[in-house]
C-alpha positions, -999 to +999 in steps of 0.1 A: +062-086+631+096-070+625+107-041+647+130-013+637+156-001+662+175+031+657+209+032+675+225+067+680+262+064+687+292+085+674+310+052+670+297+019+657+305-001+688+270+000+704+252-007+671+275-038+665+269-050+701+231-047+697+232-064+662+252-093+677+226-097+705+197-098+680+208-127+657+177-147+666+153-117+667+133-103+639+148-069+644+161-043+619+190-024+635+198+011+620+228+032+631+233+069+630+260+091+646+241+123+656+207+137+666+204+154+632+209+121+614+184+105+637+157+131+630+162+126+593+159+089+597+127+093+617+112+114+589+121+087+564+105+056+580+087+044+611+109+034+640+098+014+670+127+020+695+155+045+698+186+034+718+215+056+729+241+060+757+228+078+787+260+099+785+253+112+750+242+148+746+220+162+719+226+191+695+244+222+711+248+202+744+210+200+751+195+168+764+189+143+736+156+129+749+133+160+745+149+168+711+138+134+697+104+134+715+089+164+699+070+142+674+035+131+683+032+093+686+070+091+685+089+059+691+098+044+724+132+055+740+157+035+759+190+046+775+220+022+774+239+023+807+276+016+812+284+006+848+259+012+877+224+002+865+206+017+895+223+051+889+215+049+852+178+041+860+175+071+883+190+093+855+165+078+830+135+085+852+146+120+858+147+125+820+113+109+814+126+076+800+110+044+812+135+019+797+172+012+804+195-016+794+230-023+807+261-030+787+274-054+778+241-061+761+225-094+772+204-110+744+177-120+770+175-085+784+172-071+749+145-096+740+124-085+771+129-049+762+118-053+726+088-073+737+077-046+761+081-020+734+061-042+710+033-045+735+032-007+742+033+002+705+004-022+698-016-006+726-009+029+712-021+017+677-052+002+691-059+034+712-053+056+681-078+035+661-104+035+688-100+073+692-105+077+655-136+056+657-150+074+687-146+107+668-165+093+639-194+078+660-225+098+668-234+075+697-236+039+707-272+027+704-285-008+708-302-026+680-340-023+687-360-052+673-398-051+679-407-054+642-406-087+624-380-074+599-355-064+626-361-096+645-351-114+613-318-093+614-311-104+649-317-140+640-293-136+610-267-122+635-272-152+658-267-176+628-236-158+617-204-177+624-175-157+639-142-158+620-123-142+591-150-149+564-160-114+551-196-105+560-219-085+538-246-061+550-271-046+526-294-017+533-302+019+525-279+047+537-286+057+572-306+025+580-284+013+608-259-009+589-230+003+611-249-009+642-253-044+627-215-043+619-208-035+656-230-064+667-210-087+645-178-073+661-192-078+695-199-115+687-162-121+682-153-122+719-120-139+711-109-107+692-094-081+715-086-056+687-105-025+678-136-018+656-125+005+628-147+019+601-137+031+566-161+049+543-154+040+506-178+066+491-168+099+476-131+093+481-101+098+458-088+064+446-052+071+457-062+083+492-085+053+498-059+029+485-033+043+509-056+042+539-067+006+532-035-010+520-008+013+534+016+039+520+054+042+520+051+080+522+035+081+556+036+113+577+058+115+608+041+095+637+022+072+614+031+036+606+019+037+570+007+001+573-029+006+562-060-004+580-060-040+568-029-045+590-034-019+617-068-033+626-053-068+631-071-087+658-103-067+654-129-058+628-125-035+598-159-022+586-159-009+550-190+012+544-203+015+508-179-011+494-200-009+462-183+025+454-148+010+452-131+016+418-126-015+396-089-015+404-094-014+441-121-041+438-096-064+421-069-057+446-092-063+476-104-095+460-069-107+456-060-099+493-092-117+506-085-147+485-049-150+496-057-140+532-024-120+533-012-085+523+020-066+518+035-047+548+046-013+535+068-008+566+089-040+563+083-051+527+072-086+537+039-104+532+018-108+564-012-129+572-046-111+572-058-113+608-088-091+608-125-097+604-138-078+573-174-065+574-187-046+543-219-028+536-236-014+505-269-001+493-263-017+459-273-052+446-237-063+439-247-096+423-269-078+398-241-052+392-216-080+385-239-097+360-241-063+341-203-060+342-202-031+367-187-050+396-158-074+401-173-110+404-141-122+421-147-098+450-184-109+453-173-145+455-152-137+486-182-122+504-208-141+524-234-154+498-262-146+523-260-109+531-277-095+562-306-072+549-313-042+571-347-028+564-354+010+561-370+027+590-403+032+571-407-006+570-401-011+608-423+016+623-430-007+653-394+000+664-398+038+664-412+042+700-384+022+715-357+038+693-370+072+702-370+065+739-334+052+738-322+081+717-337+108+739-321+092+770-288+091+751-289+128+740-303+139+773-272+125+790-249+139+764-261+175+767-269+174+804-306+179+799-335+165+820-356+154+791-373+122+803-394+112+773-416+122+744-452+133+744-479+111+728-485+137+701-448+140+692-443+102+692-473+097+670-458+122+645-425+103+646-443+071+639-463+086+611-434+101+592-418+083+562-381+089+573-364+092+539-331+096+558-338+065+579-323+060+613-297+087+608-325+112+602-343+101+633-311+105+654-305+140+641-341+150+646-342+138+682-308+153+690-320+187+680-353+182+697-336+172+730-316+204+729-346+226+721-370+210+747-383+234+773-397+209+797-391+173+806-407+160+774-403+166+737-435+179+722-446+187+687-432+223+686-397+208+690-400+187+659-394+199+623-423+212+603-424+181+580-432+159+610-459+183+624-480+180+592-505+151+594-509+136+559-537+114+573-558+143+586-595+135+581-588+099+569-582+082+603-548+074+618-534+040+608-506+042+634-525+043+667-498+053+692-506+036+724-512+001+709-481+004+689-460+014+719-475-015+740-468-040+712-432-028+709-425-028+746-442-062+751-421-077+723-389-062+737-395-075+772-403-110+760-372-111+739-350-099+767-364-125+790-359-152+765-323-141+758-314-142+795-332-175+802-358-157+824-332-138+845-351-106+853-321-088+867-301-093+835-332-086+813-338-053+831-301-044+824-305-052+787-337-031+785-321-002+804-348+000+830-350-008+867-360-043+879-391-028+895-401-012+862-396-046+845-418-064+870-445-038+864-443-043+826-444-081+831-476-078+851-491-051+828-485-071+796-495-104+813-462-120+803-461-156+816-432-171+796 
């Protein structure tokens, strides 16, 4: 990836010297003669590294460093030292600069400097993306699979081959598709990059295109590259890809087919080095047959999508999901809510959950905050959940047997996945080893 160096020098000598030392480097060297010109250049395009003499003053005699570091996520800064390197290094540290280079410029020293800058800028981009993702995430919850339908999802994940082939996840909104996407990301252990999500629904076409493919009119402190390039080395999760406009569908299909995209910062074509995971609630194959979706884009996606069932079709998972969510929200809000009463859990299991897993999360978050004691009871739940539609007709979702079946299935699966290692299985289940031993005995688990 090309880097842009901005040299500030009243004369052109320093810029010429740096350019001469970068003949074998993929560096773009720009030269300005003043701080004002440098600030104008920084507003115009992204810059990776600023170099100037340690003797140069800024506007009105003030130090040049803070004047050029007022921008958030600004570029790296290096001082060029004439003479005593040790004295120049002390001066740099006193001014908050971590890089110095001595004149005459040695090509090897410049190469090491630009490599350190490249590594730090990459780390900052990854941190920015991960911070963005953290702000968009309600909480990290494991995939709970006690029901046959969710066990089938886990088996599909196990069969999924890591790599750059785009993966397709289908399911209703709120059903937990993002959790499945995160599981796919976690399987790519060779990818050190971030997990970044992008919602394609209810967005202006121009805004979504700039965020995905990049924009030449980026704001100060932004690279303008777009998430297809900024998420390199990681996973880009595109939620509701079925809502893309026809033009963006065609452009994305072209990028996926060529496995490369245009860099808006450098103008060159770069290889696509990101795992693409997309989700939708639509049947894209049916929509393509009716002419409402781009068939070329569908052909780039995995022909066997992972189907995430709605919560109403996986009621066996609700007791374990509820326990995990209450523990999560109890830690978040500093509460001592240890569990859910039998009556409340029966109401949760009985409800139809039109909002799926997202509605369950919101319900238990609010209930955890409202709980008076150490357990969530019926009064903490919304009115819709407290009304029993099966009153007088028997209760098809008997609580205790459902909870025992769910726990037994989860324990057996954890033991199988760890080869019978009880310490690791307890860690996966989020319980103590003593509690696991009790459950193994209680459920008469012999495998």
